[in-house]
C-alpha positions as a Markdown table, in Angstrom:
| # | Residue | x | y | z |
|---|---|---|---|---|
| 1 | Met | -39.4 | -82.2 | -26.2 |
| 2 | Lys | -42.1 | -80.4 | -24.2 |
| 3 | Lys | -39.7 | -77.7 | -23.2 |
| 4 | Ile | -38.5 | -77.1 | -26.8 |
| 5 | Ile | -42.4 | -76.6 | -28.0 |
| 6 | Leu | -42.8 | -74.2 | -25.1 |
| 7 | Trp | -39.8 | -72.2 | -26.3 |
| 8 | Leu | -41.0 | -72.4 | -29.7 |
| 9 | Lys | -44.2 | -71.0 | -28.8 |
| 10 | Ala | -42.6 | -68.3 | -26.7 |
| 11 | Met | -40.6 | -67.2 | -29.5 |
| 12 | Arg | -43.8 | -67.1 | -31.8 |
| 13 | Ala | -41.8 | -69.6 | -34.1 |
| 14 | Ser | -45.0 | -69.7 | -36.4 |
| 15 | Phe | -43.7 | -66.6 | -37.7 |
| 16 | Phe | -40.0 | -67.5 | -38.4 |
| 17 | Pro | -40.9 | -68.6 | -42.2 |
| 18 | Thr | -41.2 | -64.9 | -42.9 |
| 19 | Ser | -37.5 | -64.5 | -41.9 |
| 20 | Phe | -36.8 | -67.4 | -44.2 |
| 21 | Ile | -38.5 | -65.6 | -47.0 |
| 22 | Ser | -36.1 | -62.7 | -46.3 |
| 23 | Val | -33.2 | -64.8 | -46.5 |
| 24 | Leu | -34.3 | -66.8 | -49.6 |
| 25 | Val | -35.0 | -63.5 | -51.7 |
| 26 | Gly | -31.6 | -62.4 | -50.9 |
| 27 | Ala | -30.1 | -65.8 | -52.0 |
| 28 | Ala | -32.2 | -65.6 | -55.1 |
| 29 | Val | -31.0 | -62.2 | -56.2 |
| 30 | Ser | -27.2 | -63.4 | -55.6 |
| 31 | Ser | -27.9 | -66.4 | -57.7 |
| 32 | Gly | -27.6 | -64.7 | -60.9 |
| 33 | Glu | -23.9 | -63.8 | -60.2 |
| 34 | His | -22.7 | -66.1 | -57.6 |
| 35 | Pro | -23.3 | -69.9 | -56.8 |
| 36 | Val | -25.6 | -70.0 | -53.7 |
| 37 | Ser | -23.7 | -71.1 | -50.6 |
| 38 | Pro | -26.0 | -73.4 | -48.5 |
| 39 | Ala | -23.6 | -72.6 | -45.4 |
| 40 | Ala | -24.0 | -68.8 | -46.2 |
| 41 | Phe | -27.6 | -69.1 | -46.5 |
| 42 | Cys | -27.7 | -70.8 | -42.9 |
| 43 | Leu | -25.7 | -68.2 | -41.4 |
| 44 | Ala | -28.0 | -65.5 | -42.6 |
| 45 | Leu | -31.0 | -67.4 | -41.3 |
| 46 | Leu | -29.5 | -67.9 | -37.9 |
| 47 | Val | -28.9 | -64.0 | -37.5 |
| 48 | Val | -32.3 | -63.0 | -39.3 |
| 49 | Val | -34.0 | -65.6 | -37.1 |
| 50 | Ser | -32.4 | -64.9 | -33.8 |
| 51 | Asn | -33.0 | -61.1 | -34.3 |
| 52 | Gln | -36.7 | -61.9 | -35.0 |
| 53 | Ala | -36.8 | -64.4 | -31.8 |
| 54 | Gly | -35.5 | -61.6 | -29.6 |
| 55 | Ala | -37.9 | -59.1 | -31.1 |
| 56 | Asn | -40.8 | -61.3 | -30.1 |
| 57 | Leu | -39.5 | -62.2 | -26.6 |
| 58 | Ile | -38.9 | -58.6 | -25.7 |
| 59 | Asn | -42.2 | -57.6 | -27.3 |
| 60 | Asp | -44.1 | -60.0 | -24.9 |
| 61 | Tyr | -42.1 | -58.6 | -22.0 |
| 62 | Phe | -43.1 | -55.0 | -22.4 |
| 63 | Asp | -46.7 | -55.9 | -23.4 |
| 64 | Ala | -47.1 | -58.0 | -20.4 |
| 65 | Ala | -47.2 | -54.8 | -18.4 |
| 66 | Gly | -49.0 | -53.1 | -21.0 |
| 67 | Ser | -51.9 | -54.3 | -23.5 |
| 68 | Asp | -51.7 | -58.1 | -23.1 |
| 69 | Pro | -53.4 | -58.2 | -19.7 |
| 70 | Leu | -56.2 | -56.1 | -21.3 |
| 71 | Asn | -56.5 | -58.1 | -24.4 |
| 72 | Gln | -59.6 | -60.4 | -24.4 |
| 73 | Asn | -59.1 | -61.4 | -28.2 |
| 74 | Ser | -55.7 | -63.2 | -28.5 |
| 75 | Ser | -54.9 | -66.1 | -31.0 |
| 76 | Pro | -52.3 | -67.8 | -32.4 |
| 77 | Phe | -51.6 | -64.8 | -34.5 |
| 78 | Asn | -52.0 | -61.9 | -32.0 |
| 79 | Gly | -52.0 | -61.0 | -28.6 |
| 80 | Gly | -48.5 | -62.4 | -28.0 |
| 81 | Ser | -47.5 | -65.9 | -26.9 |
| 82 | Arg | -49.7 | -65.6 | -23.4 |
| 83 | Leu | -47.4 | -67.8 | -21.6 |
| 84 | Ile | -46.7 | -64.9 | -19.1 |
| 85 | Gln | -50.4 | -64.4 | -18.6 |
| 86 | Arg | -50.8 | -68.1 | -18.1 |
| 87 | Lys | -47.9 | -68.0 | -15.5 |
| 88 | Ile | -46.0 | -71.0 | -17.6 |
| 89 | Leu | -42.9 | -68.6 | -18.1 |
| 90 | Ala | -42.0 | -65.6 | -16.0 |
| 91 | Arg | -41.7 | -62.2 | -17.4 |
| 92 | Gln | -38.2 | -61.7 | -16.4 |
| 93 | Thr | -37.0 | -65.0 | -18.1 |
| 94 | Tyr | -38.5 | -63.5 | -21.3 |
| 95 | Phe | -36.0 | -60.7 | -21.0 |
| 96 | Lys | -33.2 | -63.1 | -20.4 |
| 97 | Ala | -34.2 | -65.2 | -23.5 |
| 98 | Ala | -34.5 | -62.0 | -25.5 |
| 99 | Val | -31.0 | -60.7 | -24.5 |
| 100 | Leu | -29.9 | -64.1 | -25.4 |
| 101 | Ala | -31.4 | -64.1 | -28.7 |
| 102 | Phe | -30.0 | -60.9 | -29.8 |
| 103 | Gly | -26.7 | -61.8 | -28.4 |
| 104 | Ile | -26.7 | -64.8 | -30.7 |
| 105 | Ala | -27.5 | -62.6 | -33.8 |
| 106 | Leu | -24.6 | -60.0 | -32.8 |
| 107 | Leu | -22.2 | -62.7 | -32.2 |
| 108 | Thr | -22.6 | -64.3 | -35.5 |
| 109 | Ser | -22.8 | -61.4 | -37.2 |
| 110 | Ala | -19.5 | -60.3 | -35.8 |
| 111 | Leu | -17.9 | -63.7 | -36.5 |
| 112 | Ala | -19.2 | -63.5 | -40.1 |
| 113 | Ala | -17.7 | -59.7 | -40.5 |
| 114 | Val | -14.5 | -61.2 | -39.4 |
| 115 | Ala | -14.4 | -64.0 | -41.6 |
| 116 | Tyr | -15.6 | -61.9 | -44.7 |
| 117 | Arg | -13.5 | -59.2 | -43.7 |
| 118 | Asn | -16.5 | -56.9 | -44.1 |
| 119 | Leu | -17.7 | -54.7 | -41.2 |
| 120 | Leu | -21.1 | -54.3 | -43.1 |
| 121 | Ile | -22.2 | -57.5 | -42.3 |
| 122 | Phe | -21.8 | -56.9 | -38.6 |
| 123 | Gly | -23.6 | -53.4 | -39.2 |
| 124 | Leu | -26.5 | -55.0 | -40.8 |
| 125 | Gly | -27.0 | -57.6 | -37.7 |
| 126 | Leu | -26.7 | -54.8 | -35.2 |
| 127 | Ala | -29.1 | -52.7 | -37.2 |
| 128 | Gly | -31.5 | -55.8 | -37.2 |
| 129 | Ala | -31.1 | -56.2 | -33.4 |
| 130 | Ala | -31.6 | -52.3 | -32.8 |
| 131 | Ile | -34.7 | -52.3 | -34.8 |
| 132 | Gly | -36.2 | -55.5 | -32.8 |
| 133 | Trp | -35.5 | -53.9 | -29.3 |
| 134 | Thr | -36.6 | -50.3 | -30.1 |
| 135 | Tyr | -40.0 | -51.7 | -31.3 |
| 136 | Ser | -41.0 | -52.5 | -28.1 |
| 137 | Ala | -38.6 | -51.4 | -25.4 |
| 138 | Val | -38.7 | -48.1 | -23.6 |
| 139 | Pro | -38.0 | -45.3 | -24.0 |
| 140 | Phe | -38.4 | -46.1 | -27.8 |
| 141 | Arg | -41.6 | -48.1 | -28.0 |
| 142 | Gly | -41.9 | -47.9 | -31.8 |
| 143 | Met | -45.1 | -50.0 | -31.6 |
| 144 | Ser | -47.0 | -47.2 | -29.6 |
| 145 | Arg | -45.6 | -44.4 | -31.8 |
| 146 | Gly | -46.9 | -45.1 | -35.2 |
| 147 | Trp | -43.3 | -46.0 | -36.7 |
| 148 | Gly | -42.8 | -49.5 | -35.4 |
| 149 | Glu | -44.3 | -51.3 | -38.5 |
| 150 | Leu | -42.0 | -49.3 | -40.9 |
| 151 | Thr | -38.7 | -50.0 | -39.1 |
| 152 | Leu | -39.5 | -53.7 | -38.7 |
| 153 | Gly | -40.6 | -53.5 | -42.3 |
| 154 | Ile | -37.1 | -52.1 | -43.2 |
| 155 | Gly | -35.5 | -54.4 | -40.9 |
| 156 | Tyr | -36.9 | -57.6 | -42.3 |
| 157 | Gly | -37.1 | -56.3 | -45.9 |
| 158 | Pro | -34.3 | -54.5 | -47.4 |
| 159 | Leu | -31.9 | -54.9 | -44.4 |
| 160 | Ala | -32.3 | -58.8 | -44.1 |
| 161 | Val | -32.4 | -59.4 | -48.0 |
| 162 | Leu | -29.1 | -57.4 | -48.4 |
| 163 | Gly | -27.8 | -59.2 | -45.2 |
| 164 | Ser | -28.5 | -62.5 | -47.3 |
| 165 | Tyr | -27.2 | -61.3 | -50.5 |
| 166 | Leu | -23.9 | -60.0 | -48.8 |
| 167 | Leu | -23.1 | -63.5 | -47.0 |
| 168 | Gln | -23.4 | -64.9 | -50.5 |
| 169 | Thr | -21.2 | -62.4 | -52.4 |
| 170 | Asn | -19.5 | -60.3 | -50.0 |
| 171 | Gln | -20.5 | -57.1 | -52.0 |
| 172 | Phe | -22.8 | -54.4 | -51.7 |
| 173 | Ala | -25.3 | -53.8 | -54.3 |
| 174 | Trp | -28.4 | -51.9 | -54.6 |
| 175 | Lys | -30.4 | -54.6 | -56.3 |
| 176 | Pro | -30.7 | -56.8 | -53.1 |
| 177 | Val | -32.0 | -53.7 | -51.3 |
| 178 | Leu | -34.6 | -52.9 | -53.9 |
| 179 | Ala | -35.8 | -56.4 | -53.8 |
| 180 | Gly | -36.1 | -56.2 | -50.1 |
| 181 | Val | -38.8 | -53.5 | -50.4 |
| 182 | Pro | -41.8 | -55.7 | -51.3 |
| 183 | Val | -40.7 | -57.8 | -48.9 |
| 184 | Gly | -40.7 | -55.2 | -46.4 |
| 185 | Phe | -44.3 | -54.3 | -47.2 |
| 186 | Leu | -45.4 | -57.7 | -46.9 |
| 187 | Ile | -44.0 | -57.8 | -43.1 |
| 188 | Met | -45.7 | -54.4 | -42.4 |
| 189 | Gly | -49.0 | -56.2 | -43.8 |
| 190 | Val | -48.5 | -59.2 | -41.3 |
| 191 | Leu | -48.0 | -56.6 | -38.4 |
| 192 | Ile | -51.0 | -54.4 | -39.6 |
| 193 | Leu | -53.5 | -57.3 | -40.1 |
| 194 | Asn | -52.7 | -59.0 | -36.7 |
| 195 | Glu | -53.1 | -55.7 | -34.9 |
| 196 | Leu | -56.8 | -55.5 | -35.8 |
| 197 | Pro | -58.1 | -57.8 | -33.1 |
| 198 | Asp | -56.0 | -56.1 | -30.4 |
| 199 | Val | -57.4 | -52.6 | -31.2 |
| 200 | Ala | -59.5 | -52.1 | -28.3 |
| 201 | Ala | -56.6 | -53.4 | -25.8 |
| 202 | Asp | -54.1 | -51.5 | -27.6 |
| 203 | Arg | -55.9 | -48.2 | -27.2 |
| 204 | Ala | -56.9 | -48.7 | -23.6 |
| 205 | Ala | -53.0 | -49.2 | -23.2 |
| 206 | Gly | -52.0 | -46.1 | -24.9 |
| 207 | Lys | -50.4 | -48.2 | -27.6 |
| 208 | Arg | -51.0 | -45.9 | -30.6 |
| 209 | Asn | -49.8 | -48.2 | -33.5 |
| 210 | Leu | -50.9 | -47.7 | -37.2 |
| 211 | Val | -54.4 | -49.3 | -36.7 |
| 212 | Val | -55.2 | -47.3 | -33.6 |
| 213 | Arg | -53.8 | -44.3 | -35.1 |
| 214 | Ala | -56.2 | -44.9 | -38.2 |
| 215 | Gly | -59.2 | -44.8 | -36.0 |
| 216 | Gly | -60.0 | -48.6 | -35.5 |
| 217 | Ser | -60.2 | -52.0 | -37.3 |
| 218 | Arg | -62.2 | -50.6 | -40.3 |
| 219 | Ala | -60.0 | -47.9 | -41.3 |
| 220 | Gly | -57.0 | -50.0 | -40.1 |
| 221 | Leu | -58.0 | -52.5 | -42.9 |
| 222 | Trp | -57.7 | -49.6 | -45.4 |
| 223 | Val | -54.2 | -49.3 | -44.0 |
| 224 | Tyr | -53.4 | -53.1 | -44.8 |
| 225 | Leu | -55.1 | -52.7 | -48.2 |
| 226 | Thr | -52.7 | -49.7 | -49.1 |
| 227 | Val | -49.6 | -51.7 | -47.8 |
| 228 | Ile | -50.3 | -54.9 | -49.9 |
| 229 | Thr | -51.2 | -52.6 | -53.0 |
| 230 | Leu | -47.8 | -51.2 | -52.4 |
| 231 | Val | -46.3 | -54.8 | -52.5 |
| 232 | Tyr | -47.7 | -55.4 | -56.2 |
| 233 | Leu | -46.6 | -51.8 | -56.9 |
| 234 | Ala | -42.9 | -52.0 | -56.0 |
| 235 | Ile | -42.7 | -55.3 | -57.8 |
| 236 | Ser | -44.1 | -53.6 | -61.3 |
| 237 | Ile | -41.8 | -50.3 | -60.8 |
| 238 | Gly | -39.0 | -52.9 | -60.5 |
| 239 | Val | -39.6 | -54.9 | -63.7 |
| 240 | Phe | -40.5 | -51.8 | -65.6 |
| 241 | Ala | -37.8 | -49.7 | -64.7 |
| 242 | Gly | -35.3 | -52.8 | -65.7 |
| 243 | Val | -34.0 | -53.5 | -62.3 |
| 244 | Phe | -36.0 | -56.7 | -61.5 |
| 245 | Pro | -36.2 | -59.6 | -64.1 |
| 246 | Pro | -39.7 | -59.8 | -65.6 |
| 247 | Gly | -40.0 | -63.2 | -64.2 |
| 248 | Ile | -41.0 | -62.0 | -60.8 |
| 249 | Leu | -44.3 | -60.8 | -62.2 |
| 250 | Ile | -45.1 | -64.4 | -61.4 |
| 251 | Ser | -45.9 | -63.2 | -57.9 |
| 252 | Tyr | -49.2 | -61.5 | -59.3 |
| 253 | Phe | -50.7 | -64.9 | -59.0 |
| 254 | Ser | -51.2 | -64.2 | -55.5 |
| 255 | Ile | -53.4 | -61.6 | -56.0 |
| 256 | Pro | -56.5 | -63.8 | -55.8 |
| 257 | Leu | -55.4 | -64.8 | -52.1 |
| 258 | Ala | -54.8 | -61.1 | -51.3 |
| 259 | Val | -58.4 | -60.2 | -52.3 |
| 260 | Trp | -59.8 | -63.0 | -50.2 |
| 261 | Ile | -57.8 | -61.8 | -47.0 |
| 262 | Val | -59.4 | -58.5 | -47.6 |
| 263 | Leu | -63.1 | -59.4 | -48.2 |
| 264 | Lys | -62.7 | -62.2 | -45.4 |
| 265 | Thr | -61.4 | -59.5 | -43.0 |
| 266 | Trp | -64.0 | -56.7 | -44.1 |
| 267 | Ser | -66.9 | -59.2 | -43.7 |
| 268 | Cys | -66.0 | -60.6 | -40.2 |
| 269 | Arg | -63.6 | -57.9 | -38.4 |
| 270 | Ser | -66.1 | -57.4 | -35.4 |
| 271 | Arg | -66.1 | -61.1 | -35.2 |
| 272 | Ile | -62.6 | -62.1 | -33.9 |
| 273 | Pro | -62.3 | -65.7 | -34.2 |
| 274 | Glu | -63.6 | -65.4 | -37.6 |
| 275 | Leu | -60.3 | -63.4 | -38.3 |
| 276 | Ile | -58.1 | -66.0 | -37.7 |
| 277 | Pro | -58.1 | -67.8 | -41.3 |
| 278 | Ala | -57.6 | -64.4 | -42.6 |
| 279 | Met | -54.4 | -63.7 | -40.4 |
| 280 | Ala | -53.4 | -67.1 | -41.2 |
| 281 | Gly | -53.8 | -66.6 | -44.9 |
| 282 | Asn | -52.0 | -63.3 | -44.6 |
| 283 | Val | -48.9 | -65.3 | -43.5 |
| 284 | Gly | -49.3 | -67.6 | -46.3 |
| 285 | Leu | -49.6 | -64.8 | -48.6 |
| 286 | Thr | -46.3 | -63.5 | -47.4 |
| 287 | Ile | -44.6 | -66.9 | -47.9 |
| 288 | Leu | -46.2 | -67.3 | -51.3 |
| 289 | Ile | -45.0 | -63.8 | -52.6 |
| 290 | Gly | -41.9 | -64.7 | -51.2 |
| 291 | Leu | -41.3 | -67.9 | -52.9 |
| 292 | Leu | -42.7 | -66.5 | -56.2 |
| 293 | Leu | -40.2 | -63.7 | -56.0 |
| 294 | Ser | -37.2 | -65.9 | -55.3 |
| 295 | Leu | -38.2 | -68.1 | -58.3 |
| 296 | Gly | -38.5 | -65.1 | -60.5 |
| 297 | Phe | -35.1 | -63.7 | -59.3 |
| 298 | Trp | -33.5 | -66.9 | -59.4 |
| 299 | Gly | -30.6 | -67.0 | -62.0 |
| 300 | His | -31.0 | -63.4 | -63.2 |
């Protein structure tokens, strides 16, 4: 049991619910035209979670030689798992585990592509693995070049939602791609807010993510606010364009939580321990909006 808990921490399993949301939204979009298959849902979840685990593990592997040793502001939501720094797991072990996790995602995608006779399924699994790898790995290092947040948003938003939908229906459609747009912005929001406490270490290590490029935590909060505003804007545009059912506007009930996160972060952005409730609330916001979107899409 201790080893299981250790590896869950290494993979940052506390963020796995965000993958669940991507898969759930895809299944919800499919429910209006096809009965939702629990087996297909679990298959999609295995691919997305495996890719997320691989992305988190390889991120710790590369950050262990970059910003993590400099980071004095780590928490359960930022700064990595810290198991390498505490000498509980070796850095090379992370690399091997990342390769294994990506391998599981790719093998599952390949087998599903054969079973469904649909090569796009494997393509989406491969794209998810590539996005997770290039976010951290040299020579790409998207996390240091200002485009990593966007690519992860695409990977765990439109692509993951489409993949879930595809495993339910075995057909391509644009609706799940568009439904994944607000989900992708939510994922970006999680990344950006969690970068605020790391800004000093990231800048010192040459890790020029969006918050560093914006100029620091104060400007980074405006980046976060912009991305979260785009979540609600994408939902509204989808409804008024007739692409999304009006029922997904129920997700607007999450706005008070979003406002609280922004105000809490603004008031304590220089006091790192006090940011933890805001970062936790931000993960909760992603889950809440995802659940409300799924409820609104279900059966339509």
